[in-house]
DSSP file (Angstrom, degrees, kcal/mol; ACC not computed):
  #  RESIDUE AA STRUCTURE BP1 BP2  ACC     N-H-->O    O-->H-N    N-H-->O    O-->H-N    TCO  KAPPA ALPHA  PHI   PSI    X-CA   Y-CA   Z-CA
    1    1 A M              0   0    0      0, 0.0     2,-0.1     0, 0.0     0, 0.0   0.000 360.0 360.0 360.0 134.5 -223.2  -80.3  -25.4
    2    2 A S     >  -     0   0    0      1,-0.1     4,-2.5     4,-0.0     5,-0.2  -0.375 360.0-119.3 -76.2 150.7 -221.8  -83.5  -24.1
    3    3 A L  H  > S+     0   0    0      1,-0.2     4,-2.5     2,-0.2     5,-0.2   0.877 116.0  53.5 -56.2 -37.5 -219.7  -83.5  -20.8
    4    4 A D  H  > S+     0   0    0      2,-0.2     4,-2.3     1,-0.2    -1,-0.2   0.920 111.2  46.0 -63.2 -41.7 -216.6  -84.9  -22.7
    5    5 A M  H  > S+     0   0    0      2,-0.2     4,-2.8     1,-0.2    -2,-0.2   0.946 114.0  48.3 -62.4 -52.7 -216.9  -81.9  -25.3
    6    6 A E  H  X S+     0   0    0     -4,-2.5     4,-1.7     2,-0.2    -1,-0.2   0.889 111.1  49.5 -51.3 -49.7 -217.4  -79.4  -22.5
    7    7 A S  H  X S+     0   0    0     -4,-2.5     4,-2.5     1,-0.2    -1,-0.2   0.895 111.8  50.6 -66.9 -44.2 -214.3  -80.8  -20.5
    8    8 A S  H  X S+     0   0    0     -4,-2.3     4,-2.9     1,-0.2     5,-0.2   0.931 108.8  50.2 -60.1 -45.8 -212.2  -80.7  -23.7
    9    9 A M  H  X S+     0   0    0     -4,-2.8     4,-1.7     1,-0.2    -1,-0.2   0.851 111.9  48.0 -67.0 -30.5 -213.1  -77.1  -24.4
   10   10 A R  H  X S+     0   0    0     -4,-1.7     4,-2.7     2,-0.2    -1,-0.2   0.933 111.7  50.1 -72.0 -41.5 -212.2  -76.2  -20.8
   11   11 A T  H  X S+     0   0    0     -4,-2.5     4,-2.3     2,-0.2    -2,-0.2   0.935 112.3  47.3 -57.2 -50.3 -208.9  -78.0  -21.1
   12   12 A D  H  X S+     0   0    0     -4,-2.9     4,-2.2     1,-0.2    -1,-0.2   0.870 113.1  48.1 -62.4 -34.9 -208.1  -76.2  -24.4
   13   13 A S  H  X S+     0   0    0     -4,-1.7     4,-2.3    -5,-0.2    -1,-0.2   0.910 113.1  48.5 -75.8 -41.3 -209.0  -72.9  -23.0
   14   14 A S  H  X S+     0   0    0     -4,-2.7     4,-2.1     2,-0.2    -2,-0.2   0.874 112.0  49.9 -63.8 -38.1 -206.9  -73.6  -19.8
   15   15 A M  H  X S+     0   0    0     -4,-2.3     4,-3.0     2,-0.2    -2,-0.2   0.914 110.5  48.7 -70.4 -47.4 -204.0  -74.7  -21.9
   16   16 A E  H  X S+     0   0    0     -4,-2.2     4,-2.0    37,-0.2    -2,-0.2   0.893 114.1  47.0 -51.4 -44.9 -204.2  -71.5  -24.1
   17   17 A E  H  X S+     0   0    0     -4,-2.3     4,-1.8     2,-0.2    -2,-0.2   0.891 112.4  48.8 -69.7 -40.7 -204.3  -69.4  -20.9
   18   18 A L  H  X S+     0   0    0     -4,-2.1     4,-2.4     2,-0.2     3,-0.5   0.971 112.4  49.6 -62.7 -54.1 -201.3  -71.3  -19.4
   19   19 A G  H  X S+     0   0    0     -4,-3.0     4,-2.3     1,-0.3    -1,-0.2   0.849 108.7  52.4 -59.3 -38.8 -199.3  -70.8  -22.6
   20   20 A A  H  X S+     0   0    0     -4,-2.0     4,-2.1     1,-0.2    -1,-0.3   0.825 110.6  49.3 -68.4 -29.6 -200.1  -67.1  -22.7
   21   21 A H  H  X S+     0   0    0     -4,-1.8     4,-2.5    -3,-0.5    -2,-0.2   0.864 108.3  49.8 -70.4 -37.2 -198.9  -66.8  -19.2
   22   22 A F  H  X S+     0   0    0     -4,-2.4     4,-2.3     2,-0.2    -2,-0.2   0.921 110.7  51.8 -70.5 -37.9 -195.7  -68.6  -19.9
   23   23 A K  H  X S+     0   0    0     -4,-2.3     4,-2.7     2,-0.2    -2,-0.2   0.951 110.7  49.3 -53.7 -51.6 -195.2  -66.2  -23.0
   24   24 A S  H  X S+     0   0    0     -4,-2.1     4,-2.8     1,-0.2     5,-0.2   0.910 111.2  47.9 -61.4 -40.5 -195.7  -63.2  -20.7
   25   25 A W  H  X S+     0   0    0     -4,-2.5     4,-1.7     2,-0.2    -1,-0.2   0.891 111.3  51.0 -67.6 -32.4 -193.3  -64.4  -18.1
   26   26 A R  H  X>S+     0   0    0     -4,-2.3     5,-2.3     1,-0.2     4,-0.6   0.976 114.0  45.0 -65.3 -51.7 -190.7  -65.2  -20.8
   27   27 A I  H ><5S+     0   0    0     -4,-2.7     3,-1.5     1,-0.2    -2,-0.2   0.906 112.2  50.8 -55.7 -49.3 -191.1  -61.6  -22.2
   28   28 A M  H 3<5S+     0   0    0     -4,-2.8    -1,-0.2     1,-0.3    -2,-0.2   0.793 108.6  52.0 -66.4 -27.5 -191.0  -60.0  -18.8
   29   29 A L  H 3<5S-     0   0    0     -4,-1.7    -1,-0.3    -3,-0.4    -2,-0.2   0.544 115.2-119.2 -85.3  -4.7 -187.8  -61.9  -18.0
   30   30 A G  T <<5 +     0   0    0     -3,-1.5     2,-0.5    -4,-0.6    -3,-0.2   0.797  62.9 145.2  75.7  30.0 -186.3  -60.6  -21.3
   31   31 A L      < -     0   0    0     -5,-2.3    -1,-0.2    -6,-0.2    -2,-0.1  -0.883  42.6-139.6-106.6 130.3 -185.7  -64.0  -22.8
   32   32 A S     >  -     0   0    0     -2,-0.5     4,-2.4     1,-0.1     5,-0.3  -0.278  31.0-106.9 -65.7 161.4 -186.0  -64.6  -26.5
   33   33 A Q  H  > S+     0   0    0      1,-0.2     4,-2.5     2,-0.2     5,-0.3   0.914 121.5  52.7 -57.8 -39.0 -187.7  -67.9  -27.6
   34   34 A E  H  > S+     0   0    0      2,-0.2     4,-2.5     1,-0.2    -1,-0.2   0.930 110.8  44.5 -64.6 -43.8 -184.4  -69.2  -28.6
   35   35 A L  H  > S+     0   0    0      2,-0.2     4,-2.8     1,-0.2     5,-0.2   0.937 114.2  49.6 -67.7 -43.8 -182.7  -68.5  -25.3
   36   36 A A  H  X S+     0   0    0     -4,-2.4     4,-1.9     2,-0.2    -2,-0.2   0.937 112.5  48.0 -59.3 -50.0 -185.6  -69.9  -23.3
   37   37 A A  H  X>S+     0   0    0     -4,-2.5     5,-2.2    -5,-0.3     4,-0.9   0.945 111.6  49.2 -53.0 -53.4 -185.7  -73.0  -25.4
   38   38 A Q  H ><5S+     0   0    0     -4,-2.5     3,-1.5    -5,-0.3    -2,-0.2   0.954 112.4  48.4 -54.9 -56.0 -182.0  -73.5  -25.1
   39   39 A R  H 3<5S+     0   0    0     -4,-2.8    -1,-0.2     1,-0.3    -2,-0.2   0.758 113.7  46.4 -53.2 -32.4 -182.1  -73.0  -21.3
   40   40 A A  H 3<5S-     0   0    0     -4,-1.9    -1,-0.3    -5,-0.2    -2,-0.2   0.512 109.7-123.2 -85.7  -6.5 -185.0  -75.4  -20.9
   41   41 A H  T <<5S+     0   0    0     -3,-1.5     2,-0.3    -4,-0.9    -3,-0.2   0.901  72.9 112.1  60.5  41.9 -183.3  -78.0  -23.2
   42   42 A I  S   <S-     0   0    0     -5,-2.2    -1,-0.2    -6,-0.1    -2,-0.2  -0.912  71.5 -90.1-135.9 165.7 -186.2  -78.1  -25.6
   43   43 A S     >  -     0   0    0     -2,-0.3     4,-2.5     1,-0.1     5,-0.2  -0.341  29.4-118.8 -72.2 151.6 -186.7  -77.1  -29.1
   44   44 A V  H  > S+     0   0    0      1,-0.2     4,-2.4     2,-0.2     5,-0.2   0.897 117.5  53.2 -62.8 -36.9 -188.0  -73.6  -30.3
   45   45 A P  H  > S+     0   0    0      0, 0.0     4,-2.0     0, 0.0    -1,-0.2   0.900 108.5  50.2 -63.1 -34.8 -191.0  -75.4  -31.9
   46   46 A A  H  > S+     0   0    0      2,-0.2     4,-2.2     1,-0.2    -2,-0.2   0.955 110.5  49.2 -65.8 -47.6 -191.8  -77.1  -28.6
   47   47 A L  H  X S+     0   0    0     -4,-2.5     4,-2.4     1,-0.2     5,-0.2   0.914 111.2  49.2 -56.3 -42.6 -191.5  -73.8  -26.8
   48   48 A R  H  X S+     0   0    0     -4,-2.4     4,-1.9     1,-0.2    -1,-0.2   0.869 108.3  54.2 -66.4 -34.5 -193.9  -72.2  -29.4
   49   49 A R  H  X>S+     0   0    0     -4,-2.0     5,-2.7     2,-0.2     4,-1.0   0.920 109.6  49.5 -61.8 -42.7 -196.4  -75.2  -28.9
   50   50 A V  H ><5S+     0   0    0     -4,-2.2     3,-0.5     1,-0.2    -2,-0.2   0.925 110.7  47.0 -61.2 -45.7 -196.3  -74.4  -25.2
   51   51 A E  H 3<5S+     0   0    0     -4,-2.4    -1,-0.2     1,-0.2    -2,-0.2   0.800 110.8  53.5 -73.8 -23.9 -197.0  -70.7  -25.7
   52   52 A R  H 3<5S-     0   0    0     -4,-1.9    -1,-0.2    -5,-0.2    -2,-0.2   0.718 116.1-115.0 -72.0 -22.0 -199.8  -71.5  -28.2
   53   53 A G  T <<5 -     0   0    0     -4,-1.0   -37,-0.2    -3,-0.5    -3,-0.2   0.770  43.9-178.2  93.7  22.4 -201.4  -73.8  -25.7
   54   54 A D    > < -     0   0    0     -5,-2.7     3,-1.4     1,-0.2    -1,-0.2  -0.486  21.8-148.8 -63.6 119.8 -201.1  -77.0  -27.6
   55   55 A P  T 3  S+     0   0    0      0, 0.0    -1,-0.2     0, 0.0    -5,-0.0   0.613  90.6  69.6 -65.8 -16.9 -202.7  -79.7  -25.4
   56   56 A G  T 3   +     0   0    0     -7,-0.1     2,-0.1     2,-0.1    -2,-0.1   0.509  69.9 114.7 -81.6  -4.3 -200.2  -82.3  -26.8
   57   57 A V  S <  S-     0   0    0     -3,-1.4     2,-0.1    -8,-0.1   -11,-0.0  -0.411  70.9-116.4 -64.9 137.8 -197.2  -80.8  -25.0
   58   58 A S     >  -     0   0    0      1,-0.1     4,-2.0    -2,-0.1     5,-0.1  -0.366  11.5-122.2 -77.9 158.7 -195.8  -83.1  -22.4
   59   59 A L  H  > S+     0   0    0      1,-0.2     4,-2.5     2,-0.2     5,-0.2   0.874 114.4  57.6 -65.1 -35.6 -195.8  -82.3  -18.7
   60   60 A G  H  > S+     0   0    0      1,-0.2     4,-2.2     2,-0.2    -1,-0.2   0.928 106.6  47.4 -65.4 -42.4 -192.0  -82.7  -18.8
   61   61 A T  H  > S+     0   0    0      2,-0.2     4,-1.8     1,-0.2    -1,-0.2   0.883 111.9  51.6 -65.7 -36.6 -191.7  -80.0  -21.5
   62   62 A L  H  X S+     0   0    0     -4,-2.0     4,-2.2     1,-0.2    -2,-0.2   0.921 111.0  46.6 -64.6 -41.5 -194.0  -77.7  -19.4
   63   63 A M  H  X S+     0   0    0     -4,-2.5     4,-2.4     2,-0.2    -2,-0.2   0.818 107.8  56.2 -68.4 -35.7 -191.9  -78.2  -16.3
   64   64 A K  H  X S+     0   0    0     -4,-2.2     4,-1.6    -5,-0.2    -1,-0.2   0.930 113.1  40.7 -64.2 -37.7 -188.7  -77.6  -18.0
   65   65 A L  H  X S+     0   0    0     -4,-1.8     4,-2.1     2,-0.2    -2,-0.2   0.896 111.3  55.6 -73.6 -38.3 -189.9  -74.3  -19.3
   66   66 A A  H  <>S+     0   0    0     -4,-2.2     5,-3.4     2,-0.2     6,-0.9   0.883 105.9  55.1 -60.8 -40.1 -191.5  -73.5  -16.0
   67   67 A D  H ><5S+     0   0    0     -4,-2.4     3,-1.1     4,-0.2    -1,-0.2   0.924 108.4  46.8 -51.8 -51.5 -188.1  -74.1  -14.4
   68   68 A V  H 3<5S+     0   0    0     -4,-1.6    -2,-0.2     1,-0.2    -1,-0.2   0.863 114.1  48.0 -65.0 -35.0 -186.4  -71.5  -16.6
   69   69 A L  T 3<5S-     0   0    0     -4,-2.1    -1,-0.2    -5,-0.1    -2,-0.2   0.361 112.6-120.6 -86.6   5.6 -189.2  -69.1  -16.0
   70   70 A R  T < 5S+     0   0    0     -3,-1.1    -3,-0.2    -4,-0.2     4,-0.2   0.798  85.6 108.7  59.5  33.9 -188.9  -69.6  -12.2
   71   71 A M     >< +     0   0    0     -5,-3.4     4,-2.6    -6,-0.2    -4,-0.2   0.444  39.5  96.8-112.7  -2.2 -192.4  -70.8  -12.0
   72   72 A D  H  > S+     0   0    0     -6,-0.9     4,-2.2     1,-0.2     5,-0.2   0.914  88.3  45.0 -65.7 -48.9 -192.0  -74.5  -11.4
   73   73 A Q  H  > S+     0   0    0      2,-0.2     4,-2.5     1,-0.2    -1,-0.2   0.897 110.9  53.9 -57.4 -43.7 -192.5  -74.2   -7.5
   74   74 A H  H  > S+     0   0    0      1,-0.2     4,-1.9     2,-0.2    -2,-0.2   0.960 109.7  48.7 -61.2 -47.8 -195.4  -71.9   -7.9
   75   75 A M  H  X S+     0   0    0     -4,-2.6     4,-1.2     1,-0.2    -2,-0.2   0.903 110.1  50.9 -58.4 -43.4 -197.0  -74.5  -10.2
   76   76 A V  H  < S+     0   0    0     -4,-2.2     4,-0.4     1,-0.2     3,-0.3   0.892 112.1  46.4 -62.5 -40.4 -196.4  -77.3   -7.7
   77   77 A K  H >< S+     0   0    0     -4,-2.5     3,-0.5     1,-0.2    -1,-0.2   0.777 103.2  63.9 -72.4 -26.3 -197.9  -75.3   -4.8
   78   78 A A  H 3< S+     0   0    0     -4,-1.9    -1,-0.2    -5,-0.2    -2,-0.2   0.841 107.9  42.0 -66.3 -31.4 -200.9  -74.4   -6.8
   79   79 A V  T 3< S+     0   0    0     -4,-1.2    -1,-0.2    -3,-0.3    -2,-0.2   0.517  81.3 118.7 -94.6  -5.6 -201.9  -77.9   -7.1
   80   80 A D    X   -     0   0    0     -3,-0.5     3,-1.4    -4,-0.4     7,-0.1  -0.456  59.1-145.5 -64.4 124.5 -201.1  -79.0   -3.6
   81   81 A P  G >  S+     0   0    0      0, 0.0     3,-1.2     0, 0.0     7,-0.3   0.786  96.0  61.0 -66.7 -23.5 -204.4  -80.1   -2.1
   82   82 A L  G 3  S+     0   0    0      1,-0.3     6,-0.1     5,-0.2    -2,-0.1   0.662  92.5  65.9 -77.0 -13.6 -203.5  -78.9    1.3
   83   83 A N  G <  S+     0   0    0     -3,-1.4     2,-0.3    -6,-0.2    -1,-0.3   0.284  97.8  69.7 -85.3   8.6 -203.2  -75.3    0.0
   84   84 A H  S <> S-     0   0    0     -3,-1.2     4,-2.5     1,-0.1     5,-0.2  -0.954  82.4-126.0-128.7 148.9 -206.9  -75.4   -0.7
   85   85 A D  H  > S+     0   0    0     -2,-0.3     4,-2.6     1,-0.2     5,-0.2   0.909 113.1  48.8 -59.1 -47.1 -210.0  -75.4    1.5
   86   86 A L  H  > S+     0   0    0      1,-0.2     4,-1.4     2,-0.2    -1,-0.2   0.900 113.7  48.7 -61.9 -42.3 -211.5  -78.5   -0.1
   87   87 A G  H  4 S+     0   0    0     -6,-0.3    -2,-0.2     2,-0.2    -1,-0.2   0.913 112.1  46.4 -59.9 -47.3 -208.1  -80.3    0.3
   88   88 A R  H >< S+     0   0    0     -4,-2.5     3,-1.3    -7,-0.3     4,-0.3   0.916 110.4  53.9 -65.8 -43.2 -207.7  -79.4    3.9
   89   89 A A  H 3< S+     0   0    0     -4,-2.6     3,-0.2     1,-0.3    -1,-0.2   0.780 118.7  35.4 -63.0 -28.1 -211.3  -80.4    4.6
   90   90 A R  T >< S+     0   0    0     -4,-1.4     3,-2.2    -5,-0.2     4,-0.4   0.144  79.5 114.8-111.3  21.2 -210.6  -83.9    3.1
   91   91 A A  G X   +     0   0    0     -3,-1.3     3,-2.0     1,-0.3     4,-0.3   0.848  67.7  69.1 -58.1 -35.0 -207.0  -84.3    4.2
   92   92 A H  G >  S+     0   0    0      1,-0.3     3,-0.7    -4,-0.3    -1,-0.3   0.660  89.5  64.3 -56.3 -21.2 -208.2  -87.3    6.4
   93   93 A M  G X  S+     0   0    0     -3,-2.2     3,-1.7     1,-0.2    -1,-0.3   0.676  83.2  76.6 -78.4 -22.1 -208.8  -89.2    3.1
   94   94 A L  G <  S+     0   0    0     -3,-2.0    -1,-0.2    -4,-0.4    -2,-0.2   0.683  85.3  62.9 -68.2 -19.2 -205.0  -89.1    2.3
   95   95 A T  G <  S+     0   0    0     -3,-0.7    -1,-0.3    -4,-0.3    -2,-0.2   0.659  82.0 103.0 -84.2  -9.4 -204.3  -91.9    4.8
   96   96 A R    <   -     0   0    0     -3,-1.7     3,-0.1     1,-0.1    -3,-0.0  -0.418  68.3-142.7 -69.6 146.9 -206.5  -94.3    2.8
   97   97 A K  S    S+     0   0    0      1,-0.2     2,-0.3    -2,-0.1    -1,-0.1   0.875  81.7   7.0 -77.2 -42.9 -204.8  -96.9    0.7
   98   98 A R  S    S-     0   0    0      3,-0.0    -1,-0.2     0, 0.0     2,-0.1  -0.915  85.3 -96.4-140.3 164.1 -207.3  -96.8   -2.2
   99   99 A A        -     0   0    0     -2,-0.3     2,-0.2     1,-0.1    -2,-0.0  -0.453  48.7 -96.8 -78.2 152.6 -210.3  -94.7   -3.1
  100  100 A K        -     0   0    0     -2,-0.1     2,-0.2     1,-0.1    -1,-0.1  -0.484  40.1-116.2 -69.2 141.2 -213.8  -96.0   -2.1
  101  101 A R              0   0    0     -2,-0.2    -1,-0.1     1,-0.1    -3,-0.0  -0.520 360.0 360.0 -76.1 146.0 -215.6  -97.7   -5.0
  102  102 A S              0   0    0     -2,-0.2    -1,-0.1     0, 0.0    -2,-0.0   0.421 360.0 360.0 -99.3 360.0 -218.7  -96.0   -6.2
């Protein structure tokens, strides 16, 4: 299996898992698909694509729904490099203007 194919499979799996989590949060908050979509200012089909884990969904759509589900700040914190051991270990690299050429 090629690295590109393996990476694509991981991405698809991650998107499906993320979509399932969004759906779970929506249900636990007692929101119908229609109400969640309305509050996020997205269409119901767009919400369904998020919940199915469609990798073609835009980041903007994900973040609008995350805001409605009160998950937006959790997502931002989750990808903050300074919240992870590797990021803290390499924090000195953040002062560089450009990445080193390999």
